[in-house]
N, C-alpha and C positions, 0 to 999 in steps of 0.2 A: 588429741582433738584436731590438730593441724592435718595429720595424715587422713583422718576421717573425712575431711572436706573433699578429698579427691576420690572418695568412694563413688563408683558409677560414673565418674567423669570420663570424657573422651579427650585424650591429650595428644598433641603433636609436638615432637621434639626434633628440631633441625640440628644438623651436625650430630646425627643420631649415634654415630660410632665413636664420637670424640670424648674428651676428658670430662667436661661438664655434664654432657648427656648421660654418660655411663654412670656417673655418681647420682644423678637425678633418678634414673630408672632403677638403680639399686635401692634408693630410698623408698620407691613406690612399688617395688616388685611384689610385696605381700599384700598390697591393697587391691581390692576387686575393682579394677578400672581397665580402660582400654588405652594402650599407648601405641601410637604410630611413630616409629623412628624413621626419619628421612635423612639419607646421606647419598652422596654421589657415587659411592662405589666401594668404600672400605668394608672390612669384615665387621659384623656387629657382634659385640660381646653377648654371652649367654647369661640370662637372668631367669632363674627358675623361681616361680612363686604364683600367687593368685592373679596377678595382672595378666591380661591378654595382650601380647605384644605382636605387632605387625611391622614388618620391615619393608621399606620402600626405597629403592635406589633410583634416583632421578636428579636432574640438574635444577637447582633452586633458582637459577637465573632465567628459566623458561616459564612462560605464562601457564602452559598446560600442566606443569608440575603442581602448581598451587591449586588449580581447579580440582585436581584429584586429591591432593594431600589434605585440603581443608574440609573435605566432605564429612559432615557430622561432628566436627571438632568443637569442643568447648573452650580449650585453653591451648595456646601455642607458646612453647618455650623456644625462642629463636636464638640458638647458640651458634649456628653455622657461620663461619667467617674465615677469611684469609687473615692470618695474624702476624705476618712478618712485616716489620716496619721498613726494613731495607727493600723488601720485595715490592711494597706499595710505592715507595719513592722511585724505584726503577721503572715501574710500569703502572702509572696511575689509572690508566684506562682499564686495565685488567682488574685492578683492585676495586675500582668503582663497580665493575661487573660482579665482583665477589661479595662486596660489603654494603653496597647501596641498592643496586638493582633488585636483589632478592627481596628486600624489605618492601620496595615499591610494588613489585609483582604480587607479593602477598596481600598488601593493602588494597590494590586494585582488584584482585580476585574477590576480596571481601565486598568491595563496593558493587562490582558487577553482578555478583551472585546473591547480594543482600544477606551476607553472612555477618555475624556479630560476635566473633570469639574474643576472649581475653588474650592479648598479645604481650608477652614479657620479653624484653630485649636485653641481651647481654652486651653491655657497653664497657668502657674502660675509663678509669679516673683520669687518664692522660688526655681525654677530650678537652679538659680545661686548660691544658698546656702547662707551663711552668708557673706555679703559684708563688706568691711572695710571702705567704704565711702558712703556718700549720697550727692546728688541724684544719682540714679542708671540708667544707660542707657544700650544699647545693647553691649557695648564694655567690660563689666565686664566678666571675664572668668567664665565659669560654673563649679561649684563644689557642686553638690547636696549632702545633708547630711541626707536625708530620702529616703526610698524605693519609696515612692509616688513621690517625686520630680525626682528621677532617672528615673522612668518609664515615667513620663510626658516628660522628656528630650529625652528619647529614641523614643517616639512616634513623637515628633517634628523633631528629626533628620531623622527618616524614611521619613517624608514628604519632608524635604529638599533634601534628596537623590533622591527621585522620581521626584522632580522638576528639579534637575540637569540633570536627564536622559531624560527630555522632555516629561514625561508621564502625568503630571498634572501641573497646576499652583496653587500656594498656599503659605500660610504664617501662622506663629504661632503668636497669640497675648497672651502675658504673662500678666495675670491680677493680680493687687494688691487686696486689701480687698474689695470685692464687697458687696453692701447692697442695700436694697430698696424693693419696692412692689414685690410680687410674691410668688410662693409656697415655703414651707420650704425646706431648704437644707437637703439632706439625710446624709451628712457627719458631724460628731461631730466638726470637725475643720473648717467648713464652716458656713457662716451665723451667725457669732458671734455677730456682731452689731445688726442684726435683732432680734436675741434671747434676747439681752440686752434690746431692746426697748419693746418687748413683756413682758418681766419680769417686767419692770418698770410699764407698763400699768396695770399689775395684782397686783401692790402694793407690790411687793416683793423687798427685799434688793438686791442692785447691789454690786458685789464684785470686788475688784481690787487686783490682785496678786502682792505681794511685794509693791514697790513704784509706779508701773505702769508707769515707766518712759521710757519704750521702745516706739519708734516712729513708727507709721503705716501710710500708705497712703490709706485712705478709698475713694472708687469711687462709685458713684451712678449708679445703674444698667442701667438706661436709657442712661447714657453717654457711658457705655460699649457697649450697643446695637448700639449706633451711631458709635462707633469705628469699630465694625464688618461690619456694612453697608458701612462705608467709605472704609474699606479694600477691600470689594468685588468690589466696583466701581472703585478702584484704583489699582487693582491687578498687572497691568503691571509695576507699579513703586515699588511694594512690594515683588513680588514673589521670593521665595527661601530664605527668611530671617525670623527672629523673631523680634518682637517689644514689648517694655515695655509699658503697658497701666495702667495709674493711674491718679489721680487728679493733681499730681504735688505739693501737699501741705501735709506736715506731721503734725500729732497730736499725742501727747503721749496718751497711753491707759487711764491713769488717767484723762486727759483732756476730752477725748471722753466720758468716763463713766459719768463724772459730767455734761457734756453737755446734754447727754440723760436724766439724772435725772432732770435737771432744765427745760428742754423743756416739758417733760411729766408733771412735776408739774404745769407748766403754763397752760397746757390744761386741766388737770384733777382737779386741785385745791387741790390736796393732796400731801404731801411731799413724796419724794422717798429717802429712806435711802441708803447711800453708805458706805461701810466698806472695810478696807484693811485686807487681809488675807495672810498667809505665802504662798510662792511659793510651788506648789504641788511637791511631790516626782516624779521622773521619767519624768519631763517635757522635751519635745523634745528640743534639742539645737536650732532648727529653730525658736522657740518662743522667744529666747533671741537675737533678732536682731533689728536693726533700719532700716527702709526702707522708701524712698520717690522716686517716679518715675520721671525720666527725659524723657519726651515723644517727645523731639525735632525732632528726626528722623522720627517718624510716622507722626507727625503733619506737617512737611515740605513736606511730600510726599502726604498727603491726605487732608490737610486743617482742619482736626479734632482737636477740643480742648474740654476738659472736661468743662462743663458749670455750674455744680451744686456744690455749697459750701457744706461743711459738715453740717452746721446748717440748710440750706435749705433742704438738703436731709433727715436729721433726721425728720424734720417737715413733709415732704411728706410721709415718711414711717410711722410715728405715725398716720397721717390721714388715711392712707390705712388700718392699723390694727384696728383702731377705727371703720371704716366703715365695715370691715369684721366682727367684733364682733357684730355690730348692725344687720347685715344681718343674722348671725348665731342665734341670739336670737329672 
């Protein structure tokens, strides 16, 4: 029934060649709908199915891009972003241009052209900063500690402001640590679990910084796609707010690394070494946090729940990378 909601809808997906977009389009490819994928220049994956897919290469920081891209669109999934924390800290102006300005360009295009699409924004749970308790829900005050998180929060707040003004309907979904099948992430701070799995499959040693006792909430990408699709179908109950999206289950980094090693060993038949190393100099404070998502508010409004355990998700991701390697060879 959720997929049926998107029948005959006209959908815009920014970051159209990226990790989230590829999985979203894969979920909708057999639905009779129109999907416009917007990206600055990367190669678009092929999705064969009933959906009519149009690809648009343009700069989302340019006003003219949005005037073209939004034409006839019902729902925008805004996934495009610069995702490197260190990159943002080194060049805040460029990061503003990548993570804040496109949102404002989109919203201003809606205002000027009197367009009223649903806009769903991909945020991050680290917008709240380092929280003093877990699990974390939407009531935690925001206190970003990196430029990247500050700019994601600014973009989210612009969306909320334009919603309050009645110009669009929309919501922000703040994602915890996403992993699973799909293109590699362009940011060094993203796709860490995927990188770990690939490294193990290559027979390389996995490293744990310090004791690895910080807790993370890892969520499988197909569950994230389900959350975005549920948000679009339930926007009247969500609009104007942000929501925390995660699995709701915490695992220490050390536990996760050893789970990857053991599951790759089981499939490959070869041992995967794991070693502890000292914490790196200059490590961002945001890495020294514990986080587990409380998705009660989002689930109660949409009926969505994460359905993939970490062990199952790791197995599915291993299988994906093994098949990709076989095709490449």
